[in-house]
C-alpha positions, 0 to 999 in steps of 0.5 A: 611552293608550299605543299597542301598540308602546310597551306591547310595549316596556315589557312586553319591558323588564320581561320579561327575567329579568336586568332583572326582577331588577334592577327587583325590587331597586329596589323598596325605593326605594333607589338602587344602582350597576350593580355592586350590581344585577349582583350581585343579578340574577346577571349580569356588570357589563357585561351589567347596564350594557347592561340599565340603559341600555335601562331608562333610555331606556325610562323605567323607571329613572332615573340619579343621578350623584354624583361618579364614581359613578352610582346607579339608581332606579325612575323613578317611583311608577307604575313601582313600582305596575306591578312590584307588580301584575306580582308579584301576577299572578305570585303568583296564576297560579304553580302550587301548590307545597309548598316550604318558605317560608324565613325571607327570605320570611317577613320579606318577608311580615311587613314590606317596602317597596313602593317608598317606602311600607310593605307586607306584614302591617305595611303592611296593619295600619297601613292597617286601623288608620288606617281603623278609627280614622277617620284616613283613608278609602279607596275602591277607587282613592283616599283622603282624610285626615280631620281626625283623621288630619291631627291624628295626622300633625301629632302625629307631625311629618308635614306633610301640606301639604308632602307633598301639594305633590309634583307628580303624586303622589296624596296618599293611595290604596290599593295592593293588597298581593300577599302579603296580598291586601288594600290597604296605604297608598300615595301621598304620605301612605304614603311620608311615613309610611314615611320617618317610621318609618325616621327614628325608628328604628321600622323598619330595612332588612334587608341584601340584601332589601326586608324591614324589621325592626320594632325594639323601639321600633317594636313599642311605637310601633306599639302605642301610636300605631296599636293594632297588636300583634305583626306576623309 
């Protein structure tokens, strides 16, 4: 169990507005440069570099070097789960507002990435469909893929044996969705399903946002494969 000093340091790292903005931007699972993260957080590149150095030393962010460039991503799925939980608590404790919810917020609620798996209305609908059809079984903190689920993923070309070999990663688990207040599918299976949807052109990233857009092909495939209607 982490001692109080370490707990306080992690909380402090995530609590600064500039660092929080950069961590939130990395929640879509992609690696970004310091310049890109500075722009998202509304701070100078110099300030961003200092924040990223602290986040890296603190274990919240990992750095990948490619040629002359340095790319930053969340250090682990555990960090993503922590950030999603903070967003859920923030949403629950925020004072009521009557402000108009803009198109971008609507898009995030419809479909988005939660680190490397799908969230929002689409993510919850997929989890519901898989449970209802008996392909997965979820408890409050874990899950299993059934024989029919294994057959379904085989049909989609998702190798669960290979997926399950990722060290330190649970194969299948629920992740409470902060906007829907119900679980979507996380773990290695959730990540593999998200990757499949992206590579097959069922969904695509929305520039400058964690939101993903469902393509015409995706609407058809989600209906045919999972029995999911229009998401929004």
